[in-house]
Short mmCIF file of the C-alpha atoms (twelve columns), coordinates in Angstrom:
data_MODEL
# 
_entry.id   MODEL 
# 
loop_
_atom_site.group_PDB 
_atom_site.id 
_atom_site.type_symbol 
_atom_site.label_atom_id 
_atom_site.label_alt_id 
_atom_site.label_comp_id 
_atom_site.label_asym_id 
_atom_site.label_seq_id 
_atom_site.Cartn_x 
_atom_site.Cartn_y 
_atom_site.Cartn_z 
_atom_site.pdbx_PDB_model_num 
ATOM 1  C CA . MET A 1  16.130 2.563   -15.621 1 
ATOM 2  C CA . SER A 2  19.801 3.475   -15.156 1 
ATOM 3  C CA . ARG A 3  20.928 0.205   -13.769 1 
ATOM 4  C CA . PRO A 4  22.140 -2.533  -16.177 1 
ATOM 5  C CA . VAL A 5  19.662 -5.400  -16.753 1 
ATOM 6  C CA . ALA A 6  21.090 -8.922  -16.756 1 
ATOM 7  C CA . PHE A 7  18.310 -10.207 -19.069 1 
ATOM 8  C CA . THR A 8  14.663 -9.861  -19.922 1 
ATOM 9  C CA . VAL A 9  11.888 -12.414 -19.456 1 
ATOM 10 C CA . ASP A 10 9.142  -11.786 -21.929 1 
ATOM 11 C CA . GLY A 11 6.140  -13.278 -20.283 1 
ATOM 12 C CA . THR A 12 3.645  -11.774 -22.790 1 
ATOM 13 C CA . LEU A 13 3.064  -15.118 -24.448 1 
ATOM 14 C CA . LEU A 14 3.511  -17.315 -21.340 1 
ATOM 15 C CA . THR A 15 0.926  -18.304 -18.692 1 
ATOM 16 C CA . CYS A 16 1.617  -17.161 -15.220 1 
ATOM 17 C CA . LYS A 17 3.029  -20.575 -14.252 1 
ATOM 18 C CA . GLY A 18 5.298  -20.289 -17.316 1 
ATOM 19 C CA . VAL A 19 6.613  -16.921 -16.295 1 
ATOM 20 C CA . ILE A 20 7.308  -18.064 -12.657 1 
ATOM 21 C CA . ALA A 21 8.898  -21.351 -13.864 1 
ATOM 22 C CA . ARG A 22 11.204 -19.303 -16.139 1 
ATOM 23 C CA . LEU A 23 12.038 -16.853 -13.266 1 
ATOM 24 C CA . GLU A 24 12.809 -19.760 -11.019 1 
ATOM 25 C CA . ARG A 25 15.061 -21.346 -13.651 1 
ATOM 26 C CA . GLU A 26 16.916 -18.124 -14.495 1 
ATOM 27 C CA . PHE A 27 17.399 -16.723 -11.053 1 
ATOM 28 C CA . THR A 28 19.040 -19.781 -9.826  1 
ATOM 29 C CA . ASP A 29 22.509 -19.004 -11.373 1 
ATOM 30 C CA . LEU A 30 22.391 -15.155 -11.131 1 
ATOM 31 C CA . PRO A 31 24.670 -13.560 -8.602  1 
ATOM 32 C CA . SER A 32 22.926 -11.517 -5.801  1 
ATOM 33 C CA . GLY A 33 22.042 -8.051  -6.913  1 
ATOM 34 C CA . SER A 34 21.467 -8.876  -10.540 1 
ATOM 35 C CA . LEU A 35 18.691 -6.980  -11.989 1 
ATOM 36 C CA . VAL A 36 16.175 -8.673  -14.344 1 
ATOM 37 C CA . ARG A 37 13.285 -7.116  -16.466 1 
ATOM 38 C CA . VAL A 38 10.172 -8.980  -16.640 1 
ATOM 39 C CA . VAL A 39 7.452  -7.996  -19.222 1 
ATOM 40 C CA . VAL A 40 3.840  -9.295  -18.754 1 
ATOM 41 C CA . ASN A 41 0.643  -8.033  -20.351 1 
ATOM 42 C CA . GLU A 42 -1.959 -9.242  -17.835 1 
ATOM 43 C CA . VAL A 43 -2.817 -7.884  -14.385 1 
ATOM 44 C CA . PRO A 44 -2.935 -11.375 -12.674 1 
ATOM 45 C CA . ASN A 45 0.500  -12.151 -14.073 1 
ATOM 46 C CA . ARG A 46 1.855  -8.913  -12.710 1 
ATOM 47 C CA . ILE A 47 0.393  -9.727  -9.247  1 
ATOM 48 C CA . ASP A 48 1.795  -13.232 -9.324  1 
ATOM 49 C CA . VAL A 49 5.273  -12.068 -10.337 1 
ATOM 50 C CA . ARG A 50 5.253  -9.512  -7.403  1 
ATOM 51 C CA . ALA A 51 4.136  -12.178 -5.071  1 
ATOM 52 C CA . TRP A 52 6.887  -14.585 -6.308  1 
ATOM 53 C CA . ALA A 53 9.483  -12.002 -5.873  1 
ATOM 54 C CA . ASP A 54 8.291  -11.092 -2.308  1 
ATOM 55 C CA . ARG A 55 8.118  -14.822 -1.325  1 
ATOM 56 C CA . LYS A 56 11.669 -15.499 -2.570  1 
ATOM 57 C CA . GLY A 57 13.064 -12.381 -0.950  1 
ATOM 58 C CA . HIS A 58 13.814 -10.525 -4.208  1 
ATOM 59 C CA . ARG A 59 13.137 -6.748  -4.575  1 
ATOM 60 C CA . ILE A 60 11.034 -5.037  -7.136  1 
ATOM 61 C CA . VAL A 61 13.074 -1.946  -7.692  1 
ATOM 62 C CA . ASP A 62 10.896 -0.363  -10.403 1 
ATOM 63 C CA . GLU A 63 7.710  -0.968  -12.294 1 
ATOM 64 C CA . VAL A 64 6.471  0.706   -15.545 1 
ATOM 65 C CA . HIS A 65 3.070  0.426   -17.222 1 
ATOM 66 C CA . ARG A 66 3.334  1.145   -20.831 1 
ATOM 67 C CA . ASP A 67 1.173  0.239   -23.954 1 
ATOM 68 C CA . GLU A 68 -0.979 -2.435  -21.926 1 
ATOM 69 C CA . LYS A 69 2.180  -4.185  -20.741 1 
ATOM 70 C CA . PHE A 70 3.911  -4.083  -17.356 1 
ATOM 71 C CA . GLU A 71 7.593  -4.119  -16.929 1 
ATOM 72 C CA . LEU A 72 8.973  -5.084  -13.569 1 
ATOM 73 C CA . PHE A 73 12.489 -4.746  -12.568 1 
ATOM 74 C CA . ILE A 74 13.458 -7.422  -10.007 1 
ATOM 75 C CA . ALA A 75 16.828 -7.371  -8.075  1 
ATOM 76 C CA . LYS A 76 17.910 -10.785 -6.934  1 
ATOM 77 C CA . GLU A 77 18.281 -10.918 -3.122  1 
ATOM 78 C CA . GLY A 78 21.309 -9.018  -1.821  1 
ATOM 79 C CA . PRO A 79 22.914 -5.774  -2.995  1 
ATOM 80 C CA . LEU A 80 22.809 -4.551  -6.420  1 
ATOM 81 C CA . VAL A 81 26.147 -5.215  -8.331  1 
ATOM 82 C CA . SER A 82 27.409 -3.644  -11.487 1 
ATOM 83 C CA . PRO A 83 28.281 -6.467  -14.156 1 
ATOM 84 C CA . THR A 84 31.379 -4.556  -15.149 1 
ATOM 85 C CA . ARG A 85 32.610 -4.568  -11.571 1 
ATOM 86 C CA . ALA A 86 31.088 -7.883  -10.340 1 
ATOM 87 C CA . GLY A 87 34.110 -9.936  -11.687 1 
ATOM 88 C CA . ALA A 88 36.803 -7.499  -10.655 1 
ATOM 89 C CA . VAL A 89 39.412 -8.893  -8.400  1 
ATOM 90 C CA . GLY A 90 40.940 -6.656  -5.894  1 
ATOM 91 C CA . SER A 91 39.096 -3.520  -6.917  1 
ATOM 92 C CA . ALA A 92 38.855 -0.665  -4.420  1 
ATOM 93 C CA . HIS A 93 35.438 0.746   -3.614  1 
# 
């Protein structure tokens, strides 16, 4: 993934409800466009994370299945922003 990730939620030791609760809490203060990596190791958790993102209006921009783990990259609603430019004032595009 070439886009910078704001943080990773490791859901491999969490229940599905735990993963969703952590995502709810963490996404609240993120600016639109932030990218988050979520790691889960069970298919039902993967399905629930995808359903949560869809329900909340976030986008799954990539998904990787590696070593019995699923990595989902979720962009918070809105356009993707670069963390190095997100706080820049008066920058030209």
